[in-house]
mmCIF file of the N, C-alpha and C atoms, coordinates in Angstrom:
data_MODEL
# 
_entry.id   MODEL 
# 
loop_
_atom_site.group_PDB 
_atom_site.id 
_atom_site.type_symbol 
_atom_site.label_atom_id 
_atom_site.label_alt_id 
_atom_site.label_comp_id 
_atom_site.label_asym_id 
_atom_site.label_entity_id 
_atom_site.label_seq_id 
_atom_site.pdbx_PDB_ins_code 
_atom_site.Cartn_x 
_atom_site.Cartn_y 
_atom_site.Cartn_z 
_atom_site.occupancy 
_atom_site.B_iso_or_equiv 
_atom_site.pdbx_formal_charge 
_atom_site.auth_seq_id 
_atom_site.auth_comp_id 
_atom_site.auth_asym_id 
_atom_site.auth_atom_id 
_atom_site.pdbx_PDB_model_num 
ATOM 1   N N  . MET A 1 1  ? 0.949  -1.100 0.168  1.00 0.00 ? 1  MET A N  1 
ATOM 2   C CA . MET A 1 1  ? -0.198 -0.403 0.055  1.00 0.00 ? 1  MET A CA 1 
ATOM 3   C C  . MET A 1 1  ? 0.779  1.520  -0.080 1.00 0.00 ? 1  MET A C  1 
ATOM 4   N N  . PRO A 1 2  ? 0.667  2.314  -0.809 1.00 0.00 ? 2  PRO A N  1 
ATOM 5   C CA . PRO A 1 2  ? 1.617  3.281  -1.717 1.00 0.00 ? 2  PRO A CA 1 
ATOM 6   C C  . PRO A 1 2  ? 1.435  4.291  0.144  1.00 0.00 ? 2  PRO A C  1 
ATOM 7   N N  . THR A 1 3  ? 2.655  5.081  0.714  1.00 0.00 ? 3  THR A N  1 
ATOM 8   C CA . THR A 1 3  ? 2.166  6.015  1.218  1.00 0.00 ? 3  THR A CA 1 
ATOM 9   C C  . THR A 1 3  ? 2.268  7.410  1.114  1.00 0.00 ? 3  THR A C  1 
ATOM 10  N N  . ASP A 1 4  ? 1.667  8.357  1.438  1.00 0.00 ? 4  ASP A N  1 
ATOM 11  C CA . ASP A 1 4  ? 1.723  9.503  0.201  1.00 0.00 ? 4  ASP A CA 1 
ATOM 12  C C  . ASP A 1 4  ? 3.043  10.363 1.923  1.00 0.00 ? 4  ASP A C  1 
ATOM 13  N N  . SER A 1 5  ? 3.387  10.776 0.822  1.00 0.00 ? 5  SER A N  1 
ATOM 14  C CA . SER A 1 5  ? 4.990  11.850 2.219  1.00 0.00 ? 5  SER A CA 1 
ATOM 15  C C  . SER A 1 5  ? 4.408  13.162 2.994  1.00 0.00 ? 5  SER A C  1 
ATOM 16  N N  . SER A 1 6  ? 2.944  13.758 2.007  1.00 0.00 ? 6  SER A N  1 
ATOM 17  C CA . SER A 1 6  ? 3.052  14.622 3.027  1.00 0.00 ? 6  SER A CA 1 
ATOM 18  C C  . SER A 1 6  ? 2.243  14.328 4.079  1.00 0.00 ? 6  SER A C  1 
ATOM 19  N N  . THR A 1 7  ? 1.447  13.061 4.234  1.00 0.00 ? 7  THR A N  1 
ATOM 20  C CA . THR A 1 7  ? 0.480  12.459 5.193  1.00 0.00 ? 7  THR A CA 1 
ATOM 21  C C  . THR A 1 7  ? 1.212  11.777 6.281  1.00 0.00 ? 7  THR A C  1 
ATOM 22  N N  . LEU A 1 8  ? 2.638  11.566 6.308  1.00 0.00 ? 8  LEU A N  1 
ATOM 23  C CA . LEU A 1 8  ? 4.065  11.030 6.656  1.00 0.00 ? 8  LEU A CA 1 
ATOM 24  C C  . LEU A 1 8  ? 4.250  11.842 7.895  1.00 0.00 ? 8  LEU A C  1 
ATOM 25  N N  . VAL A 1 9  ? 4.172  11.777 8.892  1.00 0.00 ? 9  VAL A N  1 
ATOM 26  C CA . VAL A 1 9  ? 4.179  12.635 10.533 1.00 0.00 ? 9  VAL A CA 1 
ATOM 27  C C  . VAL A 1 9  ? 5.717  12.149 11.057 1.00 0.00 ? 9  VAL A C  1 
ATOM 28  N N  . THR A 1 10 ? 7.095  12.477 11.267 1.00 0.00 ? 10 THR A N  1 
ATOM 29  C CA . THR A 1 10 ? 7.922  12.174 11.453 1.00 0.00 ? 10 THR A CA 1 
ATOM 30  C C  . THR A 1 10 ? 7.621  12.993 13.107 1.00 0.00 ? 10 THR A C  1 
ATOM 31  N N  . THR A 1 11 ? 8.579  12.093 13.950 1.00 0.00 ? 11 THR A N  1 
ATOM 32  C CA . THR A 1 11 ? 8.630  13.592 15.369 1.00 0.00 ? 11 THR A CA 1 
ATOM 33  C C  . THR A 1 11 ? 10.020 13.109 15.749 1.00 0.00 ? 11 THR A C  1 
ATOM 34  N N  . LEU A 1 12 ? 10.602 14.640 16.123 1.00 0.00 ? 12 LEU A N  1 
ATOM 35  C CA . LEU A 1 12 ? 11.873 13.927 16.602 1.00 0.00 ? 12 LEU A CA 1 
ATOM 36  C C  . LEU A 1 12 ? 12.117 14.319 17.971 1.00 0.00 ? 12 LEU A C  1 
ATOM 37  N N  . ARG A 1 13 ? 12.896 13.847 18.185 1.00 0.00 ? 13 ARG A N  1 
ATOM 38  C CA . ARG A 1 13 ? 12.933 14.064 20.721 1.00 0.00 ? 13 ARG A CA 1 
ATOM 39  C C  . ARG A 1 13 ? 13.762 14.917 20.438 1.00 0.00 ? 13 ARG A C  1 
ATOM 40  N N  . THR A 1 14 ? 13.152 15.946 21.506 1.00 0.00 ? 14 THR A N  1 
ATOM 41  C CA . THR A 1 14 ? 14.330 17.052 22.049 1.00 0.00 ? 14 THR A CA 1 
ATOM 42  C C  . THR A 1 14 ? 14.632 16.995 23.422 1.00 0.00 ? 14 THR A C  1 
ATOM 43  N N  . PHE A 1 15 ? 14.785 18.257 24.004 1.00 0.00 ? 15 PHE A N  1 
ATOM 44  C CA . PHE A 1 15 ? 15.104 18.178 25.418 1.00 0.00 ? 15 PHE A CA 1 
ATOM 45  C C  . PHE A 1 15 ? 13.782 18.626 25.914 1.00 0.00 ? 15 PHE A C  1 
ATOM 46  N N  . ASP A 1 16 ? 13.476 19.334 24.997 1.00 0.00 ? 16 ASP A N  1 
ATOM 47  C CA . ASP A 1 16 ? 12.348 19.641 26.609 1.00 0.00 ? 16 ASP A CA 1 
ATOM 48  C C  . ASP A 1 16 ? 10.664 18.660 25.966 1.00 0.00 ? 16 ASP A C  1 
ATOM 49  N N  . GLY A 1 17 ? 11.333 17.942 25.085 1.00 0.00 ? 17 GLY A N  1 
ATOM 50  C CA . GLY A 1 17 ? 9.654  16.913 24.781 1.00 0.00 ? 17 GLY A CA 1 
ATOM 51  C C  . GLY A 1 17 ? 9.916  16.622 23.114 1.00 0.00 ? 17 GLY A C  1 
ATOM 52  N N  . GLU A 1 18 ? 8.969  16.762 22.643 1.00 0.00 ? 18 GLU A N  1 
ATOM 53  C CA . GLU A 1 18 ? 8.643  16.017 20.526 1.00 0.00 ? 18 GLU A CA 1 
ATOM 54  C C  . GLU A 1 18 ? 7.817  16.889 20.024 1.00 0.00 ? 18 GLU A C  1 
ATOM 55  N N  . ILE A 1 19 ? 8.809  16.697 18.509 1.00 0.00 ? 19 ILE A N  1 
ATOM 56  C CA . ILE A 1 19 ? 8.022  18.006 18.170 1.00 0.00 ? 19 ILE A CA 1 
ATOM 57  C C  . ILE A 1 19 ? 8.366  17.296 17.080 1.00 0.00 ? 19 ILE A C  1 
ATOM 58  N N  . THR A 1 20 ? 7.652  18.138 15.554 1.00 0.00 ? 20 THR A N  1 
ATOM 59  C CA . THR A 1 20 ? 6.845  17.070 14.337 1.00 0.00 ? 20 THR A CA 1 
ATOM 60  C C  . THR A 1 20 ? 8.289  17.506 14.329 1.00 0.00 ? 20 THR A C  1 
ATOM 61  N N  . LEU A 1 21 ? 8.836  17.098 12.308 1.00 0.00 ? 21 LEU A N  1 
ATOM 62  C CA . LEU A 1 21 ? 9.758  17.556 11.510 1.00 0.00 ? 21 LEU A CA 1 
ATOM 63  C C  . LEU A 1 21 ? 8.818  18.658 10.879 1.00 0.00 ? 21 LEU A C  1 
ATOM 64  N N  . ASP A 1 22 ? 7.598  18.588 10.286 1.00 0.00 ? 22 ASP A N  1 
ATOM 65  C CA . ASP A 1 22 ? 7.578  20.509 10.221 1.00 0.00 ? 22 ASP A CA 1 
ATOM 66  C C  . ASP A 1 22 ? 7.628  21.716 10.657 1.00 0.00 ? 22 ASP A C  1 
ATOM 67  N N  . ALA A 1 23 ? 7.384  21.345 12.388 1.00 0.00 ? 23 ALA A N  1 
ATOM 68  C CA . ALA A 1 23 ? 7.436  22.143 13.037 1.00 0.00 ? 23 ALA A CA 1 
ATOM 69  C C  . ALA A 1 23 ? 8.185  22.695 13.706 1.00 0.00 ? 23 ALA A C  1 
ATOM 70  N N  . ALA A 1 24 ? 9.968  21.412 13.455 1.00 0.00 ? 24 ALA A N  1 
ATOM 71  C CA . ALA A 1 24 ? 10.854 21.548 13.915 1.00 0.00 ? 24 ALA A CA 1 
ATOM 72  C C  . ALA A 1 24 ? 11.149 23.155 12.436 1.00 0.00 ? 24 ALA A C  1 
ATOM 73  N N  . LEU A 1 25 ? 11.332 23.013 10.746 1.00 0.00 ? 25 LEU A N  1 
ATOM 74  C CA . LEU A 1 25 ? 11.764 23.152 9.873  1.00 0.00 ? 25 LEU A CA 1 
ATOM 75  C C  . LEU A 1 25 ? 11.194 24.759 10.329 1.00 0.00 ? 25 LEU A C  1 
ATOM 76  N N  . GLU A 1 26 ? 10.033 24.630 11.175 1.00 0.00 ? 26 GLU A N  1 
ATOM 77  C CA . GLU A 1 26 ? 9.741  26.105 10.668 1.00 0.00 ? 26 GLU A CA 1 
ATOM 78  C C  . GLU A 1 26 ? 10.169 27.088 12.113 1.00 0.00 ? 26 GLU A C  1 
ATOM 79  N N  . GLU A 1 27 ? 10.790 26.449 13.384 1.00 0.00 ? 27 GLU A N  1 
ATOM 80  C CA . GLU A 1 27 ? 11.074 27.106 14.387 1.00 0.00 ? 27 GLU A CA 1 
ATOM 81  C C  . GLU A 1 27 ? 12.313 27.698 14.349 1.00 0.00 ? 27 GLU A C  1 
ATOM 82  N N  . GLU A 1 28 ? 12.917 29.165 14.813 1.00 0.00 ? 28 GLU A N  1 
ATOM 83  C CA . GLU A 1 28 ? 13.786 29.386 14.696 1.00 0.00 ? 28 GLU A CA 1 
ATOM 84  C C  . GLU A 1 28 ? 14.821 29.276 15.795 1.00 0.00 ? 28 GLU A C  1 
ATOM 85  N N  . GLN A 1 29 ? 14.880 28.392 16.461 1.00 0.00 ? 29 GLN A N  1 
ATOM 86  C CA . GLN A 1 29 ? 15.848 28.108 17.227 1.00 0.00 ? 29 GLN A CA 1 
ATOM 87  C C  . GLN A 1 29 ? 16.778 26.738 16.641 1.00 0.00 ? 29 GLN A C  1 
ATOM 88  N N  . ASP A 1 30 ? 17.794 26.569 17.314 1.00 0.00 ? 30 ASP A N  1 
ATOM 89  C CA . ASP A 1 30 ? 19.165 26.373 17.313 1.00 0.00 ? 30 ASP A CA 1 
ATOM 90  C C  . ASP A 1 30 ? 18.326 24.696 17.359 1.00 0.00 ? 30 ASP A C  1 
ATOM 91  N N  . MET A 1 31 ? 18.223 24.047 16.398 1.00 0.00 ? 31 MET A N  1 
ATOM 92  C CA . MET A 1 31 ? 17.222 22.454 16.402 1.00 0.00 ? 31 MET A CA 1 
ATOM 93  C C  . MET A 1 31 ? 18.267 21.346 16.733 1.00 0.00 ? 31 MET A C  1 
ATOM 94  N N  . LEU A 1 32 ? 19.988 21.454 16.009 1.00 0.00 ? 32 LEU A N  1 
ATOM 95  C CA . LEU A 1 32 ? 20.528 20.955 16.060 1.00 0.00 ? 32 LEU A CA 1 
ATOM 96  C C  . LEU A 1 32 ? 21.302 20.951 17.213 1.00 0.00 ? 32 LEU A C  1 
ATOM 97  N N  . ARG A 1 33 ? 20.757 21.936 18.281 1.00 0.00 ? 33 ARG A N  1 
ATOM 98  C CA . ARG A 1 33 ? 21.555 21.477 19.484 1.00 0.00 ? 33 ARG A CA 1 
ATOM 99  C C  . ARG A 1 33 ? 20.931 21.840 20.257 1.00 0.00 ? 33 ARG A C  1 
ATOM 100 N N  . ARG A 1 34 ? 18.943 21.185 19.700 1.00 0.00 ? 34 ARG A N  1 
ATOM 101 C CA . ARG A 1 34 ? 18.032 20.226 20.926 1.00 0.00 ? 34 ARG A CA 1 
ATOM 102 C C  . ARG A 1 34 ? 18.422 19.140 20.595 1.00 0.00 ? 34 ARG A C  1 
ATOM 103 N N  . LEU A 1 35 ? 17.478 19.108 19.135 1.00 0.00 ? 35 LEU A N  1 
ATOM 104 C CA . LEU A 1 35 ? 17.924 17.660 19.011 1.00 0.00 ? 35 LEU A CA 1 
ATOM 105 C C  . LEU A 1 35 ? 19.641 16.358 19.089 1.00 0.00 ? 35 LEU A C  1 
ATOM 106 N N  . THR A 1 36 ? 20.376 17.042 19.424 1.00 0.00 ? 36 THR A N  1 
ATOM 107 C CA . THR A 1 36 ? 21.840 16.235 19.600 1.00 0.00 ? 36 THR A CA 1 
ATOM 108 C C  . THR A 1 36 ? 21.737 16.398 21.670 1.00 0.00 ? 36 THR A C  1 
ATOM 109 N N  . TYR A 1 37 ? 20.646 16.392 21.810 1.00 0.00 ? 37 TYR A N  1 
ATOM 110 C CA . TYR A 1 37 ? 20.526 16.787 23.613 1.00 0.00 ? 37 TYR A CA 1 
ATOM 111 C C  . TYR A 1 37 ? 20.616 15.063 23.931 1.00 0.00 ? 37 TYR A C  1 
ATOM 112 N N  . TRP A 1 38 ? 19.787 14.290 23.423 1.00 0.00 ? 38 TRP A N  1 
ATOM 113 C CA . TRP A 1 38 ? 19.709 13.184 24.147 1.00 0.00 ? 38 TRP A CA 1 
ATOM 114 C C  . TRP A 1 38 ? 21.217 12.407 24.017 1.00 0.00 ? 38 TRP A C  1 
ATOM 115 N N  . ASP A 1 39 ? 21.808 12.112 22.449 1.00 0.00 ? 39 ASP A N  1 
ATOM 116 C CA . ASP A 1 39 ? 23.019 12.015 22.501 1.00 0.00 ? 39 ASP A CA 1 
ATOM 117 C C  . ASP A 1 39 ? 23.715 12.422 23.409 1.00 0.00 ? 39 ASP A C  1 
ATOM 118 N N  . LYS A 1 40 ? 24.213 13.371 23.506 1.00 0.00 ? 40 LYS A N  1 
ATOM 119 C CA . LYS A 1 40 ? 24.851 13.806 24.370 1.00 0.00 ? 40 LYS A CA 1 
ATOM 120 C C  . LYS A 1 40 ? 24.877 13.855 26.024 1.00 0.00 ? 40 LYS A C  1 
ATOM 121 N N  . ARG A 1 41 ? 24.122 13.520 26.121 1.00 0.00 ? 41 ARG A N  1 
ATOM 122 C CA . ARG A 1 41 ? 23.493 13.751 27.701 1.00 0.00 ? 41 ARG A CA 1 
ATOM 123 C C  . ARG A 1 41 ? 23.685 11.897 28.238 1.00 0.00 ? 41 ARG A C  1 
ATOM 124 N N  . ILE A 1 42 ? 23.273 10.975 26.786 1.00 0.00 ? 42 ILE A N  1 
ATOM 125 C CA . ILE A 1 42 ? 23.667 9.301  27.181 1.00 0.00 ? 42 ILE A CA 1 
ATOM 126 C C  . ILE A 1 42 ? 25.228 9.528  27.253 1.00 0.00 ? 42 ILE A C  1 
ATOM 127 N N  . ASN A 1 43 ? 26.408 9.886  26.450 1.00 0.00 ? 43 ASN A N  1 
ATOM 128 C CA . ASN A 1 43 ? 27.654 10.357 26.274 1.00 0.00 ? 43 ASN A CA 1 
ATOM 129 C C  . ASN A 1 43 ? 27.661 10.553 27.118 1.00 0.00 ? 43 ASN A C  1 
ATOM 130 N N  . PHE A 1 44 ? 27.441 11.477 28.155 1.00 0.00 ? 44 PHE A N  1 
ATOM 131 C CA . PHE A 1 44 ? 28.073 12.179 29.022 1.00 0.00 ? 44 PHE A CA 1 
ATOM 132 C C  . PHE A 1 44 ? 27.919 11.388 30.306 1.00 0.00 ? 44 PHE A C  1 
ATOM 133 N N  . LEU A 1 45 ? 26.177 10.453 29.819 1.00 0.00 ? 45 LEU A N  1 
ATOM 134 C CA . LEU A 1 45 ? 26.550 9.676  31.129 1.00 0.00 ? 45 LEU A CA 1 
ATOM 135 C C  . LEU A 1 45 ? 26.979 7.953  31.536 1.00 0.00 ? 45 LEU A C  1 
ATOM 136 N N  . VAL A 1 46 ? 27.804 7.824  30.381 1.00 0.00 ? 46 VAL A N  1 
ATOM 137 C CA . VAL A 1 46 ? 28.334 6.644  29.838 1.00 0.00 ? 46 VAL A CA 1 
ATOM 138 C C  . VAL A 1 46 ? 29.703 7.269  30.373 1.00 0.00 ? 46 VAL A C  1 
ATOM 139 N N  . TYR A 1 47 ? 30.482 8.092  30.436 1.00 0.00 ? 47 TYR A N  1 
ATOM 140 C CA . TYR A 1 47 ? 31.660 8.959  30.943 1.00 0.00 ? 47 TYR A CA 1 
ATOM 141 C C  . TYR A 1 47 ? 31.732 9.143  32.437 1.00 0.00 ? 47 TYR A C  1 
ATOM 142 N N  . LEU A 1 48 ? 30.781 9.654  32.732 1.00 0.00 ? 48 LEU A N  1 
ATOM 143 C CA . LEU A 1 48 ? 30.909 9.809  33.948 1.00 0.00 ? 48 LEU A CA 1 
ATOM 144 C C  . LEU A 1 48 ? 30.797 8.549  34.788 1.00 0.00 ? 48 LEU A C  1 
ATOM 145 N N  . VAL A 1 49 ? 29.697 7.955  34.651 1.00 0.00 ? 49 VAL A N  1 
ATOM 146 C CA . VAL A 1 49 ? 29.312 5.833  35.137 1.00 0.00 ? 49 VAL A CA 1 
ATOM 147 C C  . VAL A 1 49 ? 31.201 5.050  34.954 1.00 0.00 ? 49 VAL A C  1 
ATOM 148 N N  . ALA A 1 50 ? 32.114 5.366  34.047 1.00 0.00 ? 50 ALA A N  1 
ATOM 149 C CA . ALA A 1 50 ? 33.162 4.879  33.975 1.00 0.00 ? 50 ALA A CA 1 
ATOM 150 C C  . ALA A 1 50 ? 34.667 5.184  34.689 1.00 0.00 ? 50 ALA A C  1 
ATOM 151 N N  . GLU A 1 51 ? 33.942 7.357  35.206 1.00 0.00 ? 51 GLU A N  1 
ATOM 152 C CA . GLU A 1 51 ? 34.774 7.766  36.028 1.00 0.00 ? 51 GLU A CA 1 
ATOM 153 C C  . GLU A 1 51 ? 34.391 7.340  37.278 1.00 0.00 ? 51 GLU A C  1 
ATOM 154 N N  . ILE A 1 52 ? 33.098 7.218  37.941 1.00 0.00 ? 52 ILE A N  1 
ATOM 155 C CA . ILE A 1 52 ? 33.337 6.872  38.997 1.00 0.00 ? 52 ILE A CA 1 
ATOM 156 C C  . ILE A 1 52 ? 33.564 5.254  39.313 1.00 0.00 ? 52 ILE A C  1 
ATOM 157 N N  . GLU A 1 53 ? 33.504 4.086  38.704 1.00 0.00 ? 53 GLU A N  1 
ATOM 158 C CA . GLU A 1 53 ? 33.799 3.398  38.545 1.00 0.00 ? 53 GLU A CA 1 
ATOM 159 C C  . GLU A 1 53 ? 35.457 3.302  38.986 1.00 0.00 ? 53 GLU A C  1 
ATOM 160 N N  . ALA A 1 54 ? 36.090 4.087  38.062 1.00 0.00 ? 54 ALA A N  1 
ATOM 161 C CA . ALA A 1 54 ? 37.395 3.999  37.109 1.00 0.00 ? 54 ALA A CA 1 
ATOM 162 C C  . ALA A 1 54 ? 38.220 4.465  39.169 1.00 0.00 ? 54 ALA A C  1 
ATOM 163 N N  . VAL A 1 55 ? 37.504 4.818  40.347 1.00 0.00 ? 55 VAL A N  1 
ATOM 164 C CA . VAL A 1 55 ? 37.969 6.325  41.321 1.00 0.00 ? 55 VAL A CA 1 
ATOM 165 C C  . VAL A 1 55 ? 37.865 5.463  42.199 1.00 0.00 ? 55 VAL A C  1 
ATOM 166 N N  . VAL A 1 56 ? 36.319 4.824  42.944 1.00 0.00 ? 56 VAL A N  1 
ATOM 167 C CA . VAL A 1 56 ? 36.082 3.414  43.167 1.00 0.00 ? 56 VAL A CA 1 
ATOM 168 C C  . VAL A 1 56 ? 36.723 2.418  42.946 1.00 0.00 ? 56 VAL A C  1 
ATOM 169 N N  . SER A 1 57 ? 37.413 2.059  41.991 1.00 0.00 ? 57 SER A N  1 
ATOM 170 C CA . SER A 1 57 ? 38.134 0.559  41.877 1.00 0.00 ? 57 SER A CA 1 
ATOM 171 C C  . SER A 1 57 ? 39.528 0.800  42.488 1.00 0.00 ? 57 SER A C  1 
ATOM 172 N N  . TYR A 1 58 ? 40.278 2.544  42.598 1.00 0.00 ? 58 TYR A N  1 
ATOM 173 C CA . TYR A 1 58 ? 41.387 2.807  42.572 1.00 0.00 ? 58 TYR A CA 1 
ATOM 174 C C  . TYR A 1 58 ? 41.261 3.267  44.166 1.00 0.00 ? 58 TYR A C  1 
ATOM 175 N N  . HIS A 1 59 ? 40.366 3.570  45.005 1.00 0.00 ? 59 HIS A N  1 
ATOM 176 C CA . HIS A 1 59 ? 40.076 3.483  46.411 1.00 0.00 ? 59 HIS A CA 1 
ATOM 177 C C  . HIS A 1 59 ? 40.150 2.270  47.033 1.00 0.00 ? 59 HIS A C  1 
ATOM 178 N N  . LEU A 1 60 ? 39.356 1.517  46.292 1.00 0.00 ? 60 LEU A N  1 
ATOM 179 C CA . LEU A 1 60 ? 39.222 0.011  46.633 1.00 0.00 ? 60 LEU A CA 1 
ATOM 180 C C  . LEU A 1 60 ? 40.590 -0.619 46.963 1.00 0.00 ? 60 LEU A C  1 
ATOM 181 N N  . GLY A 1 61 ? 41.411 -0.623 46.228 1.00 0.00 ? 61 GLY A N  1 
ATOM 182 C CA . GLY A 1 61 ? 42.431 -1.460 45.865 1.00 0.00 ? 61 GLY A CA 1 
ATOM 183 C C  . GLY A 1 61 ? 41.493 -2.782 44.566 1.00 0.00 ? 61 GLY A C  1 
ATOM 184 N N  . LEU A 1 62 ? 41.012 -2.041 43.698 1.00 0.00 ? 62 LEU A N  1 
ATOM 185 C CA . LEU A 1 62 ? 40.276 -3.478 42.417 1.00 0.00 ? 62 LEU A CA 1 
ATOM 186 C C  . LEU A 1 62 ? 41.023 -3.451 41.450 1.00 0.00 ? 62 LEU A C  1 
ATOM 187 N N  . SER A 1 63 ? 41.325 -4.710 40.733 1.00 0.00 ? 63 SER A N  1 
ATOM 188 C CA . SER A 1 63 ? 42.272 -4.430 39.492 1.00 0.00 ? 63 SER A CA 1 
ATOM 189 C C  . SER A 1 63 ? 41.213 -4.168 38.644 1.00 0.00 ? 63 SER A C  1 
ATOM 190 N N  . GLU A 1 64 ? 39.862 -4.952 39.044 1.00 0.00 ? 64 GLU A N  1 
ATOM 191 C CA . GLU A 1 64 ? 38.887 -4.831 37.646 1.00 0.00 ? 64 GLU A CA 1 
ATOM 192 C C  . GLU A 1 64 ? 37.645 -4.302 38.342 1.00 0.00 ? 64 GLU A C  1 
ATOM 193 N N  . ILE A 1 65 ? 37.354 -3.355 37.091 1.00 0.00 ? 65 ILE A N  1 
ATOM 194 C CA . ILE A 1 65 ? 35.602 -2.765 36.636 1.00 0.00 ? 65 ILE A CA 1 
ATOM 195 C C  . ILE A 1 65 ? 34.404 -3.624 37.290 1.00 0.00 ? 65 ILE A C  1 
ATOM 196 N N  . PHE A 1 66 ? 34.548 -4.978 36.895 1.00 0.00 ? 66 PHE A N  1 
ATOM 197 C CA . PHE A 1 66 ? 33.748 -5.621 36.618 1.00 0.00 ? 66 PHE A CA 1 
ATOM 198 C C  . PHE A 1 66 ? 33.606 -6.228 38.928 1.00 0.00 ? 66 PHE A C  1 
ATOM 199 N N  . ALA A 1 67 ? 34.862 -6.432 39.972 1.00 0.00 ? 67 ALA A N  1 
ATOM 200 C CA . ALA A 1 67 ? 34.723 -5.889 41.111 1.00 0.00 ? 67 ALA A CA 1 
ATOM 201 C C  . ALA A 1 67 ? 34.407 -5.138 41.204 1.00 0.00 ? 67 ALA A C  1 
ATOM 202 N N  . CYS A 1 68 ? 34.600 -4.051 41.165 1.00 0.00 ? 68 CYS A N  1 
ATOM 203 C CA . CYS A 1 68 ? 34.263 -2.878 41.518 1.00 0.00 ? 68 CYS A CA 1 
ATOM 204 C C  . CYS A 1 68 ? 32.628 -2.158 41.199 1.00 0.00 ? 68 CYS A C  1 
ATOM 205 N N  . ARG A 1 69 ? 31.504 -2.665 40.004 1.00 0.00 ? 69 ARG A N  1 
ATOM 206 C CA . ARG A 1 69 ? 30.682 -3.110 39.959 1.00 0.00 ? 69 ARG A CA 1 
ATOM 207 C C  . ARG A 1 69 ? 30.098 -3.817 41.067 1.00 0.00 ? 69 ARG A C  1 
ATOM 208 N N  . GLN A 1 70 ? 30.576 -4.901 41.837 1.00 0.00 ? 70 GLN A N  1 
ATOM 209 C CA . GLN A 1 70 ? 29.706 -5.838 42.282 1.00 0.00 ? 70 GLN A CA 1 
ATOM 210 C C  . GLN A 1 70 ? 30.157 -5.269 43.754 1.00 0.00 ? 70 GLN A C  1 
ATOM 211 N N  . ALA A 1 71 ? 31.335 -4.129 43.943 1.00 0.00 ? 71 ALA A N  1 
ATOM 212 C CA . ALA A 1 71 ? 31.511 -3.877 45.398 1.00 0.00 ? 71 ALA A CA 1 
ATOM 213 C C  . ALA A 1 71 ? 30.469 -3.117 45.723 1.00 0.00 ? 71 ALA A C  1 
ATOM 214 N N  . ILE A 1 72 ? 29.944 -2.031 44.714 1.00 0.00 ? 72 ILE A N  1 
ATOM 215 C CA . ILE A 1 72 ? 29.205 -1.273 44.514 1.00 0.00 ? 72 ILE A CA 1 
ATOM 216 C C  . ILE A 1 72 ? 27.501 -1.204 44.529 1.00 0.00 ? 72 ILE A C  1 
ATOM 217 N N  . ARG A 1 73 ? 27.631 -2.301 44.129 1.00 0.00 ? 73 ARG A N  1 
ATOM 218 C CA . ARG A 1 73 ? 26.120 -2.734 44.254 1.00 0.00 ? 73 ARG A CA 1 
ATOM 219 C C  . ARG A 1 73 ? 26.132 -3.821 45.723 1.00 0.00 ? 73 ARG A C  1 
ATOM 220 N N  . GLY A 1 74 ? 26.880 -4.286 46.155 1.00 0.00 ? 74 GLY A N  1 
ATOM 221 C CA . GLY A 1 74 ? 27.127 -4.452 47.992 1.00 0.00 ? 74 GLY A CA 1 
ATOM 222 C C  . GLY A 1 74 ? 26.962 -3.057 48.756 1.00 0.00 ? 74 GLY A C  1 
ATOM 223 N N  . ILE A 1 75 ? 27.567 -2.236 48.743 1.00 0.00 ? 75 ILE A N  1 
ATOM 224 C CA . ILE A 1 75 ? 27.780 -1.317 49.652 1.00 0.00 ? 75 ILE A CA 1 
ATOM 225 C C  . ILE A 1 75 ? 26.162 -0.752 49.139 1.00 0.00 ? 75 ILE A C  1 
ATOM 226 N N  . ALA A 1 76 ? 25.917 -0.778 48.178 1.00 0.00 ? 76 ALA A N  1 
ATOM 227 C CA . ALA A 1 76 ? 24.421 -0.579 47.667 1.00 0.00 ? 76 ALA A CA 1 
ATOM 228 C C  . ALA A 1 76 ? 22.856 -0.984 48.656 1.00 0.00 ? 76 ALA A C  1 
ATOM 229 N N  . LEU A 1 77 ? 23.125 -2.253 48.488 1.00 0.00 ? 77 LEU A N  1 
ATOM 230 C CA . LEU A 1 77 ? 22.198 -2.876 49.077 1.00 0.00 ? 77 LEU A CA 1 
ATOM 231 C C  . LEU A 1 77 ? 22.421 -3.306 50.869 1.00 0.00 ? 77 LEU A C  1 
ATOM 232 N N  . THR A 1 78 ? 23.616 -3.071 51.583 1.00 0.00 ? 78 THR A N  1 
ATOM 233 C CA . THR A 1 78 ? 24.318 -2.912 52.805 1.00 0.00 ? 78 THR A CA 1 
ATOM 234 C C  . THR A 1 78 ? 23.308 -1.587 53.446 1.00 0.00 ? 78 THR A C  1 
ATOM 235 N N  . ILE A 1 79 ? 23.068 -0.687 52.689 1.00 0.00 ? 79 ILE A N  1 
ATOM 236 C CA . ILE A 1 79 ? 22.856 0.664  53.192 1.00 0.00 ? 79 ILE A CA 1 
ATOM 237 C C  . ILE A 1 79 ? 21.168 0.805  52.790 1.00 0.00 ? 79 ILE A C  1 
ATOM 238 N N  . THR A 1 80 ? 20.645 0.516  52.065 1.00 0.00 ? 80 THR A N  1 
ATOM 239 C CA . THR A 1 80 ? 19.426 0.088  51.777 1.00 0.00 ? 80 THR A CA 1 
ATOM 240 C C  . THR A 1 80 ? 18.539 -0.786 52.882 1.00 0.00 ? 80 THR A C  1 
ATOM 241 N N  . LYS A 1 81 ? 19.313 -1.894 53.155 1.00 0.00 ? 81 LYS A N  1 
ATOM 242 C CA . LYS A 1 81 ? 19.072 -2.886 54.374 1.00 0.00 ? 81 LYS A CA 1 
ATOM 243 C C  . LYS A 1 81 ? 18.883 -1.918 55.609 1.00 0.00 ? 81 LYS A C  1 
ATOM 244 N N  . SER A 1 82 ? 19.308 -1.530 55.817 1.00 0.00 ? 82 SER A N  1 
ATOM 245 C CA . SER A 1 82 ? 20.075 -0.558 57.390 1.00 0.00 ? 82 SER A CA 1 
ATOM 246 C C  . SER A 1 82 ? 19.212 0.280  57.359 1.00 0.00 ? 82 SER A C  1 
ATOM 247 N N  . LEU A 1 83 ? 18.472 0.413  56.615 1.00 0.00 ? 83 LEU A N  1 
ATOM 248 C CA . LEU A 1 83 ? 17.593 1.919  56.328 1.00 0.00 ? 83 LEU A CA 1 
ATOM 249 C C  . LEU A 1 83 ? 16.452 1.886  57.176 1.00 0.00 ? 83 LEU A C  1 
# 
């Protein structure tokens, strides 16, 4: 069944919700910055978790990141049980 491209609605995810392609083309704001927010946010969070794991591994004397993750989960579980 052929689709008419004029009826196809494309929504794009921005930092403050979603926007249709037509609305984005009409916006005067910098849409590229708004549209790349989620990728940049995910990249930052991945970087942040890796840095935290490295610091915790170093201070706990762990040689592997896996051991660090297990130690963090154990500490979190202990704290949660004590509440």
